[in-house]
KOLDRENTOR-949658 format. One record per residue (C-alpha): x, z, y. Coordinates in steps of 0.5 Angstrom, whole numbers, plus 500, padded with zeros to 3 digits. Layout:
N
XZY...
***
This chain:
135
935956545933949545934945551929940554931940561936943566936943573941945578940951582944955588948959583947956576941952572934952571933951563926948561923950568923957566930961565935961570942961567948964572954960573958966570962965563960972562953970561951969554947963555952960560956957554950954551949950558956948558955945550949941552953938558959936554954933549953928554947931558947931565943936569938934574938936581933942583929937587928930587928926593921925593920933592925934598921930602914933601917940602920938608914934611909940609914946612910949618913952625910956630907953636912957640918954635915947637915948644922951644925945640921940645924944651931944648930936646928935653921932651917938653915935660913929656908932652902932657903924658904923651897926649894923655896916653893917646886913645880917644878921640885922638887924645881930645883932638891932639890936646886941642891942637897942642893948646890952640894951634898957632903953628904945626907942620911936620906932616900933621898926623898928630905930630906922628902920634906924639912922636911915637908916644915920645919914642922918637924916630922919623929922623929925630922928628926931622931934626926937632923940626930943623931945630925949631926952624932955627929958633
***
């Protein structure tokens, strides 16, 4: 087996983007990976920072989860005013999304607009989505 790339995984390594090798000395490919590392090679993270950000931004939560997270964050009561403060046609579009969407993604433009109206930073929005995912 010739190793081209090694990415870290929860329980071992992903070799050449195709084969998972567990972190288990009893596995026959384990020593090959160890030798590759000893030769001065460094495994890559499972996902780059850009890949992690893209994955986080595209995650969807249900509107139920979003509303419960906003409630816990003390922001739910402010949503209607935040929507009303948006300029048209954004106000109408965001109002439709808020009332009728089944889910919401962190990268939706209306999430950014409402977050700004609520005075939330990107980190606060990320934390709000993380909370929503747990509900």
